[in-house]
N, C-alpha and C positions, 0 to 999 in steps of 0.2 A: 322588255328591256333588251337592248342590243348586246351583242357579244362583247363589244368594247366596254360597255358599262358594267357588265358582269365581271369582266376581267379586272377593271379598276376597283370594284367593290371587294373582290377576292384579295387583291393586292393590299388594300387598306386593312382588311381583316387580318391578313398575315402580318402586316407591319404592327398592328395593335397587339397581336399575340406575342410578337418578338419583344415589344416594349414592356408588356406585362411580365414576360419571362425575365427580361433584363432587370426590371425593378425588383422582382422577387429575389433574384440572385444578389442584387446590391443589398437588399434588406437582410438576407441571410448572412452575407459577409459582414455587414455592420453588426449584427447580433453576435456573430462569432468573435469579432474583434472586441466587443464590449465584454463578453464573458471572459475572454483571454486577459484583458486588462484588469478585470475584477479579481481574477485568480492570481495574477502575477504581482499586483500592487503590494500585497503584504510582504512578499519575498523581496521586492525591490526596496521597500522601506526598511526592512530588516538589514539588508546588506549596506545600504547607504548610511543608516544610523550607526552601524558598527565603526564607521570611519569618520564620524562627525565629532567635533569637540563638545565638551559638556555644555558650553554656551549655546551652540547650535541645536543641541538636542532639546533643551528646555525653552528655546525661544518660541514665541507665538507666531513668528513669521514663517511662511512656507519656504523651505529651502530644499529644492528637489535633489541637489547634489552637494556634498560637502565642499565648501569653497576652499578650505585648507585641510585636506585629508590628514588624519592623524592615526597612527597605529598604537596609540596609548591603550585603548581598551583591549585590543588583540594581544598586545604585549603583557598586559596585566593578567589576562586569562591564562596565558602560557606560563608566565613566570611565577605568579602567586598561586595559581590553581584555585581550587574551590574547597573551602572548609578544611584546609591543611592537606589536601590531596591533589595530586597532579590531574590535570584535565584529561590526560591520556588514559588514566585509570578508569575514569567514568566512561570514556569512549570505548575502552576495551570491554567493560562490563556490558554496555549496550550491544556491542558486536557479538559477544558470547550469547546473550539472551536472544538476539534477533536471528543469528545464524543457527543456534540450537533449535529455535522454534521452526525455522524453515526446513532444516534437514530432517529432524525427527517427525515433524508434522507432515512433510511431503510423503514419507514412507507410509504412515497410517492413512493419509488421505488417498493415496493411490490404491492401497489395498482395499479400503472401504468403498471407494468409487467403483473399483472393478467388481467387488462382490454385489453391489447394488445394481450395476448395469448388466452384469453377465448372468447372475443367478436369480432364480425365482424361488422365494422362500416365504413362509407365512410371516406376516407383519411387515413385508417390504414396503408397502405403501404407507403404513403407519410410521415406519422409520423415516421415510423421506419427509413426511409432514412434520414429524418431530424435529427434524433438522431445521425446518423453516421456523417452527415455534421457538426454538432455542435462539435463533438469530433475532427474533423480535423482542426477547427479554433484555431490558437495559443491563449493561455490564455492572452498573452500580448496585443493582439488586442482588448480584451474585457475590458481592464483596465479603459479607459475613459468612455465608456457607463455604466459600472457597478458602477463606482464611482459617476456618475451623478444620477443614479437611487437610490443608497443607500443614497446619501445626500438629495434628494428630499423626500425620505421616512422617513427621520428623524433618520436614523440608523447610521449616520457617527460617528466615534470615539466610537463605541459600539461593544462589542464582538458579540452581536446578529446579527449585520449587516455583520460581517465577517462569521458567521455561515451560514447565508442565501446565501452569495456568494459562499462559499464552497459547499453548497448543490447544487447550480445551476451548479457548475463545475463538480461535481461527479455524479449527477443524471442521465444524459444520458447514461453513461457507466453502471451504476447500473441497470437501466431499461432494457437495451439491454441484459445484462448478465443474469438477473433474468428471463427474458422472456423464455429462454431455459429450466430453471428449472420448471417453471409453465407448459410449454407445455409438459414436460416429464411426468407429473402426469396424469394418465388416467382420462378422464372426467367421466367415468362410476362410479368411486368412489364417486364423488359428486352426481351423479344422484341416486346412491343407498342410500346416506344419505337423499336426498330429499324424496325418497319414504318412508323412515322410519320416516318422519315427521320433519326432521331437517330444520331449517330456513337457509337462505342464509348466514347469519352471522355465525351461528353455524357451517355450513359446511366449511366456509372459515377458521374459527378459529381452529376447531378440526380435520379437514380432510386435507385441503390444506396446512395450515401453517406448521404443523409438517413435512410434506414431503418436503417443500421448505426451511425449516430452514437451512440445510447445505449450500445451495446456498446463503442464506441471510448472513450467517456468512462469506462466501468467499468474497462477495461484500463489506461487512462492513469492512473487513481488508484493502481492497484497498482504501476505502473512508477514513478510519482512518489514513493511512499512507499519503495520499494526503493532508488531512487537517493538520496533524501534521507537515509536512515539508514545507507547503506553506509559501512563503516569500513575493512575490511581492504585493499581495492584502493586506496582513497584514501590510505591510509598508505604503501603500497608504491610506488604510481605517481607520487606527488607528493613532491618533495624540498624545494621552496621553501616556507617557512613561510607566506609571504603568499598562497599558492595553496591552503592547506589548507581543507577543508570543516569544517563545524561538528562532526561526530562526532570528527574527528581533533583539532580545536582543544581539545576538552574534556579531553584527556589532559594538557594543560599545567597543569591544576589539581591534578594528582597528582605529588607529589615523592617523593624517597626517604625523607623523614622524616615527612611528613604528607600528608593529603588535605583539600583545601578543599571540604568537602561543601556548604557554603552557596553558594559560587560555582558549583559544578557543578550544583546543583539550580536555581539562578537561570538559568544559561545554558541548561540543558535545558528549562526552562519556556519560555524565549524561543524555543528551537528548535522547540518543539511547536506554537506559535501558527500559523505559516504552514500547517502540515499541516491543522490543524483548520479554518482559514478556507477552504482549498482544498476540503476535504471538504464543508463546509457549502454552498459555492457550487454543487457538482455532485452533491449527494447524491440529489436527485430523479431526475436522469438516470441515476445509477448504479443505483438500485433498479429503475427501469423497464427498464434495459438488462439487468440480471441476470435479471429475470423473463422478458423477451422472449427472451433467449438460451436459456432452459430449455424453450421451447416445442418446439423441434425440434433434434435433434442431427445 
């Protein structure tokens, strides 16, 4: 084969490789778009339904957007409230539970992750395996044991009891995830601080904590979303209607004879806004934290 023929063959092979790469990129982009649409469609349908009239909600025709937007459902949720209580009261209860879970859980998660990553003690591996096993247990299987424990502790029908339960549910994952962030911090930095005369607490607060903070933000987001959306334990552990969280309050729009879909969608849209705002405020730290935690396990 001549040099020109070999050159043409190499050019065709290069062109075919570029075509395959382009097709693979198009396929991946198409799959990403499909996953995005699949995830966003429920949110889109929830928001648009909140502004549709009752006739448009129950029609069998596909209406992508409300032809004549109405604020009837939103106004009813704000003015009439739920079960005789203001919608803001339920939002406040959810905020107290979610923020309490995040703040208290973050402290225990950081201390637990530091102990697991920095110290060698008997049963350390068994403890890590136990964290994974706890994550595998369905939350529904823990309803009765946790209910009995909360009642015996005198925390039944209190938001504090719900906070404690949510911390127990999110703490294993938080410790396991934060462990990778703590392990990624070189121990030589702490040893250098000790040589300079810093105490263990000063080293922990001024050296380790700033480096682990992005990972703490990432785990806090997962804990916040879990506590904000939790329904089963909030329904079982809270008896006073005024102390209900938003997921439990939504069930009052469902009666034996009908379902007020407009009010449910309006209240659900309102419930989603704090989560979106919280995520937008910390998304940069969350992404950097996830990437940093993946550097070293």
